[in-house]
N, C-alpha and C positions, 0 to 999 in steps of 0.2 A: 583508247582503255586498254588495261594490262589486265591479261593472263592469274587470275590467283596462282594459278600454279608456279607461270616461268616470269614471271616479273613482266613477261611481252607480250609482242602484239597478243590482239584480242579480234572476232568479228571475222567481220569484212576485211579488215588489214591484214588478220592474219591469211585468207584464203588467197587476197590479193597477192602477199609476199611468196606465196607460191608458184602463183602464175609467174609470177618473174621471174623465181630462180627456174622453173620448167622453159619456157622460153627466152632466159639466156642461152641454158647448156643444149637446147635442144636445137636453140640458130647457132651456136656454135657445129652441134651436128650437122643442121644441111649446107651449112656454107663450107665446109670439110665434104660432106657429101655431092657436091658442083665443085669441085674439083678434082673428086678421086674418082668419079663413076666413071668421068668420059674417056677416062686414062686405064682403063681396069682391061678394058677388050682386047686393047694394042699393047700400049707398052710394058703392063704391069706381065703381062700372059704371054709374053715376048722375056720377060729377067727370068736368068737362072736361079730357083728357088732351092733351099733344102727341103728334104720331105720327107721334114716334119711341119710344114710348114699347112696351115689348113685351108679346107677348096674357101673361096670365093665367099660364099653364100651366108657364113658362119659369122664375119666380119659384121653385120649392117644388125642383127640382132646381139649380139654381143654391145658395142658400140652404146647399141639404144637401150640397154641393161644399166649400160656402167653412168649413160647422164641421165637415168631419170633417179638412179641413185646418191648419184651425184648434189642433183637440184633440192632431192630429200634431205638429203645431210647439211648440205648448207641451210638447205631452211630450217633444218632442228636447230640450228645452232644460232643462226640469226632471232630465231624467236629468242634466246638465252640474252643475246649481245648486241640487238643488233645491228644498223651496217656500218659501225663502228669496233674497234680491234684489230688484234696480230691476225685472226681468221680470213679477212679481204682481201688479203694481200697474196696467200699463196692460194687459192682457188680463184681469184682473178688472173694469178699467173698461169695457173696449168689449161684453162678458156683460151689463153693468146699463146705458150708455148702449141697445147693439142691443134688449135689453128695453124699454124703454122707450119709445123712439122707433116698436114695434108700439102699446102702450100711451093714445103719443099723436095717431098719426097715425089708425088704423082704430079703438083702445078709444075714444078722447074725440074722436073726429074732427077736430084739428087737425091743419093741416098748416102751421099755423106757429109751431105751439111744436114740431114734430115737426122743421121743421127749423134751430132754434136745438138741437136735440138733437142729430141725423145731424154740426152741424158737431162739436159737441163726442166724436161715434163717432170718425167720421177724424180729429180729431187723435189719440186714443187711438191707436189704427190707425195710424197714423206713430212712433207712440214707440215700439209695440210691435212694431213692423219694425225701428227699427231696432235697440232694445233686443235682437232676438233673434237681428238679424244678428250686432250683437256677439259675444253669444253664443257660437252655430250659425250661421253663414251659410245652411244651405239650412233652418231653419226663416225665418230673415226674407224668405225667397224664399218662401218658402210663402205670405207671409198678404198678398205683391202683388197675387194674383186677388181677394182683399178689400178691399185696397183702392182699386185699379180699381171694383170695380163700388160699394163705396159712394160714391166718387166722381162715380160716373153715377148712383145715387142721390141726393144729393143736388141734383145739376141737375136729378132726378127731380121729389122733392119742390118745389125752387123755380120749376118750370111748374107743377104741379097747384095747388099756393098763389095764383099768379097767374093761373091761370085760375082760379080759384073763391074767386072776394074775399068 
């Protein structure tokens, strides 16, 4: 059954869809954390970092907020377009590039390869922002903090790579 306002899912299916998007986003967040946190104590701490690097405690709440916004924005788009359409690819790509970044930077300890990946993450987020905006402007707006954070993270990744040849 469709919701009269959106033409999309309604009732239990609507809330199940939200649960799926939350599970996808926080699943990637959790897997990234499993790779990241064991390396924070020694390896990341030992790296030379620019003075504008945030304290480690900032990263978890920021990523949790960004993944919450991503899940909510994808859910809003899904309510309008279903699981088909151009919006699915950038959403899926950014999840993959996000997880791959953790593998490359923290798992393999390769800031150089992570820098290449984060550029693809940024591009997929830019595409996702535009695509989501076209379907539902509020959904596109919800991705802008993620895009801003990844822009900052790209600069940080680059600086760490430069400072740690």
